[in-house]
TORFIDO-979847 format. One line per field, with one value per residue (C-alpha): residue number from 1; chain; x negated, y, z negated. Coordinates in nm, 4 decimals, padded with zeros to 6 digits. Last residue first. Layout:
BEGIN
pos: (NUM,...)
unit: (A,...)
xx: (X,...)
yy: (Y,...)
zz: (Z,...)
//
This chain:
BEGIN
pos: (415,414,413,412,411,410,409,408,407,406,405,404,403,402,401,400,399,398,397,396,395,394,393,392,391,390,389,388,387,386,385,384,383,382,381,380,379,378,377,376,375,374,373,372,371,370,369,368,367,366,365,364,363,362,361,360,359,358,357,356,355,354,353,352,351,350,349,348,347,346,345,344,343,342,341,340,339,338,337,336,335,334,333,332,331,330,329,328,327,326,325,324,323,322,321,320,319,318,317,316,315,314,313,312,311,310,309,308,307,306,305,304,303,302,301,300,299,298,297,296,295,294,293,292,291,290,289,288,287,286,285,284,283,282,281,280,279,278,277,276,275,274,273,272,271,270,269,268,267,266,265,264,263,262,261,260,259,258,257,256,255,254,253,252,251,250,249,248,247,246,245,244,243,242,241,240,239,238,237,236,235,234,233,232,231,230,229,228,227,226,225,224,223,222,221,220,219,218,217,216,215,214,213,212,211,210,209,208,207,206,205,204,203,202,201,200,199,198,197,196,195,194,193,192,191,190,189,188,187,186,185,184,183,182,181,180,179,178,177,176,175,174,173,172,171,170,169,168,167,166,165,164,163,162,161,160,159,158,157,156,155,154,153,152,151,150,149,148,147,146,145,144,143,142,141,140,139,138,137,136,135,134,133,132,131,130,129,128,127,126,125,124,123,122,121,120,119,118,117,116,115,114,113,112,111,110,109,108,107,106,105,104,103,102,101,100,99,98,97,96,95,94,93,92,91,90,89,88,87,86,85,84,83,82,81,80,79,78,77,76,75,74,73,72,71,70,69,68,67,66,65,64,63,62,61,60,59,58,57,56,55,54,53,52,51,50,49,48,47,46,45,44,43,42,41,40,39,38,37,36,35,34,33,32,31,30,29,28,27,26,25,24,23,22,21,20,19,18,17,16,15,14,13,12,11,10,9,8,7,6,5,4,3,2,1)
unit: (A,A,A,A,A,A,A,A,A,A,A,A,A,A,A,A,A,A,A,A,A,A,A,A,A,A,A,A,A,A,A,A,A,A,A,A,A,A,A,A,A,A,A,A,A,A,A,A,A,A,A,A,A,A,A,A,A,A,A,A,A,A,A,A,A,A,A,A,A,A,A,A,A,A,A,A,A,A,A,A,A,A,A,A,A,A,A,A,A,A,A,A,A,A,A,A,A,A,A,A,A,A,A,A,A,A,A,A,A,A,A,A,A,A,A,A,A,A,A,A,A,A,A,A,A,A,A,A,A,A,A,A,A,A,A,A,A,A,A,A,A,A,A,A,A,A,A,A,A,A,A,A,A,A,A,A,A,A,A,A,A,A,A,A,A,A,A,A,A,A,A,A,A,A,A,A,A,A,A,A,A,A,A,A,A,A,A,A,A,A,A,A,A,A,A,A,A,A,A,A,A,A,A,A,A,A,A,A,A,A,A,A,A,A,A,A,A,A,A,A,A,A,A,A,A,A,A,A,A,A,A,A,A,A,A,A,A,A,A,A,A,A,A,A,A,A,A,A,A,A,A,A,A,A,A,A,A,A,A,A,A,A,A,A,A,A,A,A,A,A,A,A,A,A,A,A,A,A,A,A,A,A,A,A,A,A,A,A,A,A,A,A,A,A,A,A,A,A,A,A,A,A,A,A,A,A,A,A,A,A,A,A,A,A,A,A,A,A,A,A,A,A,A,A,A,A,A,A,A,A,A,A,A,A,A,A,A,A,A,A,A,A,A,A,A,A,A,A,A,A,A,A,A,A,A,A,A,A,A,A,A,A,A,A,A,A,A,A,A,A,A,A,A,A,A,A,A,A,A,A,A,A,A,A,A,A,A,A,A,A,A,A,A,A,A,A,A,A,A,A,A,A,A,A,A,A,A,A,A,A,A,A,A,A,A)
xx: (-15.6544,-15.2949,-15.1705,-15.4736,-15.6991,-16.0179,-16.2773,-16.6039,-16.9415,-17.2583,-17.6044,-17.9491,-18.1056,-17.8763,-17.5772,-17.3664,-16.9653,-16.8070,-16.4257,-16.2217,-15.8454,-15.7420,-15.9975,-16.2730,-16.1306,-16.1834,-15.8608,-15.7107,-15.7989,-16.0304,-16.0538,-16.3465,-16.4029,-16.7210,-16.8298,-17.2361,-17.1853,-17.3994,-17.2842,-17.3085,-16.9728,-16.9633,-17.3036,-17.4144,-17.7634,-17.7326,-17.7912,-17.4360,-17.2894,-17.4829,-17.3693,-17.0664,-17.0253,-17.2280,-16.9316,-16.6884,-16.7995,-17.0552,-17.1017,-17.1459,-16.9272,-16.6853,-16.4086,-16.6668,-16.7670,-16.3724,-16.2515,-16.5441,-16.4221,-16.0794,-15.8061,-15.5832,-15.3152,-15.2653,-15.5981,-15.8028,-16.1397,-16.4774,-16.7846,-17.0148,-17.0792,-16.8188,-16.9703,-17.1190,-16.9088,-16.6015,-16.7208,-16.7951,-16.4476,-16.2835,-16.5997,-16.8786,-16.9941,-16.8229,-17.0291,-17.3485,-17.5625,-17.8844,-18.0102,-17.6284,-17.6003,-17.8458,-17.7840,-17.4448,-17.5409,-17.8491,-17.5581,-17.3030,-17.5511,-17.7002,-17.3513,-17.2671,-17.5994,-17.5367,-17.4450,-17.6755,-17.9187,-17.9035,-17.9439,-18.2421,-18.4459,-18.3064,-18.4282,-18.7469,-18.9033,-18.7022,-18.9199,-19.2325,-19.2521,-19.1577,-19.2570,-19.4163,-19.6598,-19.8098,-20.1843,-20.1599,-19.7707,-19.9041,-20.1698,-19.8865,-19.6897,-19.9859,-20.0441,-19.6623,-19.7039,-19.9902,-19.8097,-19.5500,-19.2086,-18.9692,-18.9631,-18.8937,-19.1917,-19.4451,-19.2483,-19.1858,-19.4928,-19.5088,-19.1982,-19.2627,-19.5908,-19.3802,-19.0910,-18.7586,-18.5729,-18.5329,-18.4008,-18.1384,-18.0453,-17.9676,-17.7601,-17.5627,-17.4956,-17.3383,-17.1333,-17.2110,-16.9325,-16.6676,-16.9805,-17.0763,-17.4514,-17.4518,-17.6539,-17.6375,-17.5673,-17.4961,-17.8057,-17.9577,-18.0789,-18.2089,-18.5167,-18.4857,-18.6844,-19.0417,-19.1407,-19.3253,-19.0917,-19.0314,-18.9741,-18.9899,-19.2922,-19.2105,-19.1047,-19.1761,-19.0965,-19.1307,-18.9731,-19.1990,-19.0498,-19.3569,-19.3207,-18.9504,-18.6290,-18.4410,-18.7730,-18.9501,-18.6155,-18.5550,-18.9313,-18.8209,-18.5286,-18.7285,-18.9765,-18.6993,-18.5498,-18.8567,-18.9839,-18.6291,-18.7675,-19.0610,-18.7743,-18.5930,-18.6994,-18.5984,-18.7709,-18.7699,-18.3488,-18.2636,-17.9678,-17.7548,-18.0248,-18.2120,-17.9498,-17.7528,-18.1868,-18.1665,-17.7819,-17.8926,-18.1523,-17.9465,-17.6894,-18.0035,-18.1557,-17.8206,-17.7938,-17.8830,-17.6312,-17.3759,-17.5724,-17.5557,-17.8839,-17.9854,-18.1032,-18.4521,-18.4398,-18.2989,-18.6884,-18.7878,-18.5294,-18.6279,-19.0006,-18.9241,-19.0796,-18.7620,-18.6438,-18.9817,-18.9147,-18.5856,-18.6899,-18.4709,-18.4238,-18.1572,-17.9304,-17.8683,-17.7122,-17.6294,-17.5412,-17.3644,-17.1372,-17.0475,-16.8705,-16.6856,-16.8677,-16.6354,-16.6829,-17.0329,-17.0073,-16.7597,-16.8950,-17.1702,-17.0673,-17.2317,-17.3345,-17.5361,-17.7383,-17.6502,-17.6597,-17.8587,-17.7554,-17.3761,-17.3638,-17.5021,-17.2436,-16.9247,-16.9873,-17.0681,-16.6841,-16.5997,-16.8102,-16.6298,-16.2785,-16.4423,-16.5428,-16.2256,-16.0237,-16.2595,-16.2383,-16.5684,-16.7633,-16.9090,-17.2637,-17.4515,-17.7444,-18.0891,-18.0862,-18.3502,-18.2917,-17.9698,-17.8083,-17.4359,-17.1887,-16.8658,-17.1471,-17.2882,-16.9983,-16.9425,-17.2844,-17.3220,-17.6354,-17.7338,-17.9302,-18.1488,-18.3436,-18.6696,-18.8416,-19.0072,-18.7068,-18.5468,-18.8582,-18.8714,-18.4957,-18.5210,-18.7662,-18.5028,-18.2277,-18.4901,-18.5865,-18.2244,-18.0836,-18.1711,-18.0002,-17.6811,-17.4682,-17.1429,-16.7714,-16.9610,-17.0926,-17.0997,-17.3970,-17.6825,-17.8620,-18.1712,-18.2175,-18.4978,-18.4588,-18.8397,-18.8837,-19.1914,-19.5318,-19.6805,-19.4506,-19.5483,-19.9215,-19.8649,-19.6154,-19.9316,-20.0553,-19.8134,-19.5410,-19.5955,-19.7004,-19.6224,-19.5950,-19.4394,-19.7288,-19.7468,-20.0703,-19.9026,-19.6201,-19.8560,-20.0925,-19.8002,-19.7016,-20.0220,-20.2211)
yy: (01.0216,00.9435,00.5902,00.4665,00.2224,00.4159,00.3008,00.4517,00.4477,00.4468,00.5017,00.4252,00.0802,-00.0938,00.0082,00.0205,-00.0059,00.0289,-00.0460,00.2116,00.1812,-00.1086,00.0533,-00.1318,-00.2829,-00.5506,-00.7718,-00.4514,-00.5421,-00.5423,-00.8273,-01.0049,-01.1312,-00.9979,-01.2161,-01.1727,-01.0205,-00.8915,-00.8275,-00.4541,-00.3834,-00.5095,-00.5334,-00.4975,-00.5333,-00.8956,-00.8588,-01.0239,-00.7271,-00.4781,-00.6527,-00.6455,-00.3037,-00.2338,-00.3555,-00.1780,00.1969,00.4388,00.2250,00.3433,00.6353,00.5445,00.4809,00.2762,00.0578,00.0530,-00.0324,-00.3745,-00.4786,-00.5182,-00.3061,-00.3694,-00.0847,00.2088,00.3302,00.6564,00.6832,00.8387,00.9679,01.0094,01.3321,01.2920,00.9132,00.9287,01.1434,01.0555,00.6690,00.8295,00.9208,00.6352,00.4730,00.2650,-00.0157,-00.2274,-00.0668,-00.2919,-00.2131,-00.1954,00.1111,00.2567,00.1560,00.2879,00.6547,00.6477,00.5585,00.8055,01.1109,00.9979,01.0404,01.3495,01.4942,01.4012,01.4691,01.8378,01.9704,02.2360,02.1494,01.7924,01.7800,02.0331,01.7795,01.4309,01.6033,01.7233,01.3990,01.2372,01.4118,01.4457,01.1257,00.9466,00.6009,00.5668,00.8451,00.5811,00.7067,01.0558,01.1143,00.9471,01.2372,01.5108,01.3316,01.3531,01.7061,01.7968,01.6328,01.9189,02.1895,02.1246,02.0603,02.3328,02.2330,02.4870,02.6763,02.3932,02.0977,02.2916,02.2814,01.9220,01.8581,02.0503,01.8662,01.5434,01.5994,01.6765,01.3720,01.3966,01.7302,01.6783,01.3567,01.5076,01.7467,01.5701,01.3147,01.6275,01.7179,02.0097,02.2816,02.1243,02.0914,02.4275,02.5143,02.5113,02.3143,02.5197,02.3894,02.0259,02.0146,02.0764,02.4453,02.5236,02.6399,02.7732,02.5382,02.5965,02.2538,02.3122,02.4556,02.8190,02.9908,03.3154,03.4494,03.5981,04.0081,04.2392,04.5369,04.7301,05.0644,05.2701,05.6437,05.8347,06.0255,06.1392,06.0753,06.1234,06.1123,05.8218,05.6108,05.7036,05.5778,05.2252,05.1984,05.2957,05.0062,04.7611,04.8127,04.8173,04.4861,04.2795,04.0958,03.9274,03.7896,03.9311,04.0699,04.3938,04.4908,04.7561,04.7930,05.0320,04.8730,05.2166,05.4301,05.1203,04.9670,05.2804,05.3766,05.0153,05.0046,05.3666,05.1972,04.9470,05.2159,05.4026,05.0718,05.0001,05.3889,05.2020,04.9518,05.2133,05.4751,05.1488,04.9688,04.9117,04.6300,04.8621,04.9969,04.6121,04.5932,04.9079,04.9061,04.6272,04.7172,05.0591,05.3234,05.4666,05.5442,05.7241,05.8952,06.0160,06.1004,06.0176,06.1913,06.4773,06.1442,06.0883,06.3396,06.5684,06.3072,06.1114,06.4296,06.4877,06.1525,06.0505,05.7985,05.6120,05.3218,05.2471,05.2023,04.9191,04.7587,04.7569,04.4352,04.2885,03.9942,03.9449,03.6330,03.3873,03.0454,03.1053,02.8438,02.8297,03.1866,03.2476,03.0140,03.1523,03.5313,03.3815,03.2819,03.6322,03.8187,03.6028,03.7357,04.1042,04.0559,03.9462,04.2117,04.4813,04.3597,04.2303,04.4094,04.1800,04.1789,04.4030,04.2589,04.1005,04.0220,03.9635,04.2775,04.5216,04.4442,04.4694,04.7531,04.6208,04.3382,04.6889,04.7423,04.3781,04.3008,04.0760,04.1849,03.9545,04.1077,03.8702,03.9216,03.8015,03.5774,03.3294,03.0924,03.3929,03.4473,03.1034,03.1519,03.4389,03.2534,02.9741,03.2380,03.3827,03.0463,02.9022,03.1575,02.9416,02.6446,02.8042,03.0513,03.0358,03.2335,03.4448,03.7686,03.7940,04.0098,03.8481,04.0783,04.0141,04.2613,04.2427,04.3549,04.2607,04.1124,03.9290,04.0276,03.7498,03.9552,04.3080,04.2300,04.1110,04.4237,04.6982,04.5522,04.7732,04.7707,04.3257,04.1377,03.8061,03.5604,03.2666,03.0692,02.7985,02.9710,03.2916,03.2205,02.9899,03.3139,03.5435,03.2886,03.2903,03.0022)
zz: (02.8968,02.9400,02.8903,02.7356,02.8981,02.9186,03.1251,03.0682,03.3317,03.2225,03.3636,03.1305,03.1544,03.5055,03.5430,03.2419,03.1918,02.8966,02.8262,02.5590,02.5062,02.2384,01.9940,02.1652,02.4885,02.6647,02.5635,02.6810,03.0818,03.2705,03.5612,03.7040,04.0258,04.1260,03.8047,03.7814,03.4447,03.1816,02.8591,02.6483,02.6801,03.0187,03.1954,03.5770,03.7318,03.7402,04.1293,04.1931,04.0046,04.2086,04.5370,04.4706,04.3505,04.6833,04.9102,04.6533,04.7574,04.6036,04.2959,03.9516,04.0596,03.7678,04.0045,04.1957,03.9487,03.7981,04.0983,04.1693,03.7927,03.8706,03.7075,03.3990,03.3720,03.1894,03.3919,03.2849,03.4390,03.2731,03.4389,03.1066,02.9414,02.6270,02.5701,02.2673,02.0944,02.2182,02.1449,01.7899,01.7002,01.7459,01.5728,01.6870,01.4976,01.8305,02.0758,01.9385,02.2983,02.1142,02.1958,02.2038,01.8959,01.7218,01.8810,01.7953,01.4313,01.4252,01.5814,01.2795,01.0121,01.1176,01.1363,00.7795,00.6516,00.8121,01.1727,01.1871,00.8984,00.9828,01.3434,01.2774,01.0807,01.2576,01.6234,01.4347,01.3134,01.6356,01.8835,01.7203,01.6514,01.9681,01.9100,02.3050,02.2112,01.9841,01.8753,01.9846,01.8577,01.5254,01.4768,01.5876,01.2930,01.0730,01.1513,01.0777,00.6720,00.6391,00.7669,00.5629,00.7416,00.8050,01.1197,01.4015,01.5160,01.4487,01.5654,01.8474,02.0256,01.9344,02.0735,02.4088,02.4985,02.4321,02.7036,02.4500,02.4847,02.0973,02.1011,02.3179,02.2093,01.8420,01.9902,02.1910,01.9105,01.6990,01.9577,02.1944,02.2378,01.9732,01.7450,01.7458,01.7582,02.1626,02.3886,02.6824,03.0286,03.1716,03.3724,02.9824,02.8810,02.5042,02.6412,03.0238,03.2149,03.3412,03.2622,02.9528,02.8311,02.7071,02.3272,02.3181,02.1105,01.7774,01.6642,01.4026,01.2601,01.0155,00.8256,00.5708,00.6025,00.5249,00.8704,00.7499,00.7007,01.0731,01.2990,01.1366,01.1144,01.5230,01.5928,01.3945,01.6259,01.9220,01.8349,01.7619,02.0909,02.3259,02.1458,02.1763,02.4475,02.2025,01.9869,01.6982,01.3182,01.1701,00.8602,00.6152,00.5048,00.1813,00.1827,00.3256,00.4706,00.6375,00.7315,00.9127,01.0930,01.2247,01.3498,01.5138,01.7008,01.8146,01.9637,02.0901,02.2525,02.4070,02.5879,02.9052,02.9204,02.8918,03.1675,03.3824,03.5498,03.9027,04.0425,04.0887,03.7532,03.5151,03.5130,03.4196,03.1336,02.9572,02.9416,02.7827,02.9596,03.0733,02.7258,02.6982,02.9920,02.8369,02.4774,02.1988,01.8868,02.0182,02.0880,01.7214,01.5140,01.8526,02.0540,01.8417,01.6323,02.0207,02.0985,01.7981,01.5532,01.3100,01.5254,01.5203,01.1576,01.1543,01.4745,01.3821,01.1895,00.8446,00.7030,00.4005,00.2883,00.0373,00.2872,00.5994,00.8603,00.7349,00.6915,01.0662,01.1761,00.9790,01.1228,01.4791,01.4671,01.3232,01.5797,01.8394,01.7773,01.7269,02.0626,02.2091,02.0541,02.1647,02.5261,02.6297,02.9114,03.2260,03.1673,03.4132,03.5924,03.6514,03.2398,02.9929,02.8219,02.9269,02.6200,02.6375,02.5661,02.4027,02.2124,02.0437,01.9053,01.7472,01.7039,01.3800,01.2062,00.9321,00.6467,00.5196,00.1846,00.1303,-00.1444,00.0869,00.1372,00.3182,00.5258,00.6596,00.6903,00.9408,01.1016,01.1572,01.2764,01.5463,01.6755,01.6488,01.8752,02.2058,02.0720,02.1384,01.9044,01.9477,02.0359,02.2849,02.4006,01.9858,01.9993,01.7291,01.5004,01.2723,00.9360,00.6420,00.2626,00.2078,-00.1832,-00.0977,-00.1764,00.1447,00.3353,00.2616,00.2621,00.6152,00.7140,00.6365,00.9898,01.1413,01.4480,01.4690,01.7573,01.8792,01.5204,01.5031,01.6217,01.3205,01.2306,01.2608,01.0207,00.8431,00.7757,00.6445,00.4120,00.2721,00.2225)
//
C-alpha cells in the first residue's frame, strides 16, 4: 500500500491544497513543517495527533522542521478560541519554547527545530507592511473561518494579524530551507492556505508548495480529546505521570479506542485488524486500549516509564502494594485524597479525613458492611487504629472503599 493510501485508510487526511501532494508523499524527500506556540511549558495529548503524523512522514523519508512559535506565541492564534488569549511576556515565551523544544526532539529525533522569533524580531513596521502586508486581501482574511467565528465576540487587530505572521513563517522556511509542505489540524486550514498564497505571490505561480490537514480528534461522548475531569493530559511526566498517562488510554471508551488505534498506533494495519477482531470477541479485555496505551506510553516516556506504569497497574489490580517503590506510590496515588498525620489515628477518623465516608457513623457502617480494606485486606474492626506498623516505606497506608475508591494516609511528619 502506498504511503498516501495508508494515511487515508487511517483517517489522517482531512483535506489537501493540491492532489499532487499524494505523489510527493509517496516519493519521499519532502521537507515539511509543523508548529506549536509556546503558550505553556509542555505539550499535551491533544498535540500528539499532529506530531505522530509528522513522525509517520519522517519514517517515510520526509524531513521535518518543527517551528516553535516564540514570536507567534506573543500574539495568539484565534483559531478554536472564543476570547483573546492572555499575552505572554517575551521571557515566558522563550522559556516555554525551550521546554517544548526538548519534548519535540524526543518525539522526532533528528528533526530540525527552529524558533520563529529569530526571524520575526528582525522586522520593523514599515518593511513588514510593505513587503508582507501588501499581499493580504482584507476581504479574504475576514472570510477565514477562524476569523468569522470571532467577529461576533470580538477580535483584536493583534490576533487578526496572526495568519499573516504564520504565513510569513511558511515563506521564510520555503526560501531558506526549501520547505514545501505545512501540516496541521483542520482548524489550521485558513492559516496554511494563507501561507501558500503568500508563497505564490512572492515567489511566483510556479512555486511548488502544499498544505495538508488532518481531522481534529474528538471523543464519542462529546468531551474534548486529551482532557479529563482533572484537566489536560500532559507529556511532561512532572505534570502527568507515566502511570496517569497510561491510564488515560486504558480507560478510553471502546469506540474511541478503535478510532485512536488507527490514528495513533504505528502497528501495521494487518495487526490492527487482529486487535479489532479480538475487541469484537472479548471487548472486556480492552485489547485496543491496552495496545495503544503501551505503545504511546513507551513512545512518550520511554521503556522505563512504560515499565513503571505497568508495574503500578498490576499492583493496584491485585492490591499488591508491597511491590510499589516510594516513587511508585507517589505516581499511583497522585490524584487520591490524602491525609497527613504524624501520629497514629483511628480507622474511623482516617475514613472521614480521606473523604471515603462523610461522617463517623457512616464510616462505622461501611466497616461493618465489609466495604473497607486496609492495604488490600478487608476489615470489619471499627476500633482499628492505624500506625507505622501498617505503613509502606514507613509512610503510606492505603484505604479502599469498594472496588475503586481510594484514600491515602501519610504518616510522615510533613507531607
